[in-house]
N, C-alpha and C positions, 0 to 999 in steps of 0.2 A: 263255763264255771259250774262246778257241782253246787247243789243247793241243799241246805239242811233246814227243814221246817221244824220249828222249835217253839218253846215258851221259856222265857228267861229263868223262871224258878222251877221248871220241871226237872227233877233229878235225872231222869232218863235222858233228856236232851242234853243236860250238862255232862253226863258221862260220855256221850258221843262226841261232844265238842272237845272235851279233854283228850280223848283217844285220838281224834283226828289231828289235833294240834301236836300231840306227841309224835305222830307219824308224819308231821310236817306236810299235811294235805291242805291245800287252799280250798275254801268254800265260802259261799255266801249264806248268811243267816236270813231266814224268812220267818218272822213271827206269825204264828197261826193261832188265832183265837178259836180254839176247838169247840167252845160252847156255842159258836154261831153256826156250826154245821154247814160250812160253806160248800156248795155242791161241787166246785172244782177240786176242793181238797178231798172230799168224800170219794170222788172218782179215782184218786190215786191211792187212797187208803180207806176202804170201807169201814174200818174200825173207828175212824174219825179221831185218832189220837196221834200225838207227836211222841218221839221224833220220827221223821221220814226223810231219808236221804235219796236225792235224785242225782245220779251221776251225769257226767257230761254226755255220755252215750244215750241218755234217756232211761237207763235202767233205774227202776224205783225200788227201794228197799225200805219197807216199813218195819217198825218194832225195834227197840234197842238191842234185843238179843240177836235178831237176824242181822242187824247192822254190824254189831261187834264181830260176829262170825265172818261176815263178808269182808270187813276191813282187814281181818287177820289173813284171810285167804288171798285177797286182791293186792294187799300191800304188806308183804311179809318181812320186808327189810328191817323194820322196827317191830319186833314181836312183843306183844304185851300179854302173852298167855303162858309165860314161864318157859324155862329152858329144858327142864326134865319132865318126864311123864308125871311124876309125883306133883311137881309144881303146877303143871297144867290142870291136873285134876283139882288141886286145891284152889287154883285161881277160878275155875268154873264153879266150884262149890261155894266159894265166898261171894262171888258175883251174884249167884242165885240167892244167897243168904240176904244180901242187902237189897236186891231188887224185888225180892218176894217177902221174906220174913220181916226185915227191917221196915220195908215200905208199908206192909200191912199193919204192923204193930206200933210204928212210930210216925213215919212220914204222913201217912193218910190221916192219922188222928190229930196231927198238929198242923202241918202245912196245908192240907186240903181244908180242914175245918176253919183255919184262920185266914186263908187267902183265896183259894180257888172256889170255895163253896159259894161265895156271893156272886161270882161270875155265872155260875150255873143256875142262878135264881133260887137257890135253896135258902133255908132259914138261917138264923144266927148260929155260931159255933155251938156244937153239942158239948155241954160241960163234962159229961161222962167220958166222951171220946178224948177230950183234952186231958183229963185226969189219967186215963189209961196211957196216953202218949207220953206224958211226963214220967210216969212210973216205968214204962217199958224202956225208955231211952237209957235209964240207969243201967239196966241189965246189958244192953247192947254196948254201951261205952265200956263197961267192965270187960266184956268179951273182947273188944278191940284192944284194950290194955293187956289182956292175957296173951293175945296173939303177938303183940309187940315185945313181949318179955324175952323171947328167944329167937326172934326173927328180925331181919333188917326191914322187910316189908311184910304186909299182911299174909301173903301166900308163901313166903319164903325169902330167899336171898335176893330175888329180883323184883323190881317194880312190875306190877301186873294190872290187869283190868280190875282185879279185886280192890286194889287201892283206889282206882278211879271211881268205881261204883260206890264205895264207902264215902269217899270225899265228895262225890256229887250230891249224895243225900245230906251229908253233914253241912256242906256249904249252903245248901238251900235253907236248912234249918237255922244255920248260923245267921243268915240274912235276916231272919225274923227274930233273932235273939234267943233261940230256944236250946242252945248248947252251953252247958255250964263247964267251960274249959278248966276253970280253976280247981274244980273237984276231980279233974281227970288229967293230971299232968302228963302221963304217958301217952294218952291219946292226943293231947295238945302238941306234944313234941313230934309225934308222927304226922299230924295234920300240918304243922308248921313246915315240915320238910316238903310235903307234897304241894302245899299252898305256895311255896316260894318258887316252884318250877315255872318257866316261861309259859307253859301251856295253860296255866291258871289265870294269867293276867286278864284275859278277856272276861272271865267270870267275875273277877273282883271289880271290874268296871261296870258290871250290870247294875242298873237301877230300875226299880219298878214303881210306877206312879202310885202315890198314896202310901207307900211302905218305905220307911227310912231304916237302913241297916245300922247296927251299932258301930261305933267308931273303929273298933278293932277288925271289922269285917275285911277291909282292904289293906290292913296293916300287916305286912309280912312278919313283923316282930311281935305281933299281938299287942 
């Protein structure tokens, strides 16, 4: 059995879980509390971060970017990188947008400050970081809405990794109640479509001790 080391609210882990489920790959989830710096885990990923995929052959692939590229090459029957060159470029661009820009400007300022920070033994949430996160998410939600105006999915006419990268970050933020769906109906409609896919069910069943998600979190009809 292949193993995916993850954290339930880690957007990068969530992205890989969604992609593997879309590709119908079976795997076992292993929760890795990265703040404990477990020597056995550091041995397979010196960066000490999740996700890390370990194949049945023993091949170890750390980092969500490397895992995405590997999964596309190793299991190409269900491609999530677009069908045309233009779509593949756009899928990669938007995946990087959410995993880098959105993560830096929104996810880190909200999810890290409100949940992960205490595990690393840091102080209480930084009020300035929270303000910046709440302000920045408005811009990003408007950008997603703009993308959906003339496209079926974020990168074009086909479902791609870009959709799963965006949904992974938003689902983690939705778990802590930090996405205002009512002010962003176009984004809500797009998210409802991807949220209703079978690959999303495991994420919607996730629960984190001490953090209760809003009622709509697991509701496919919001």
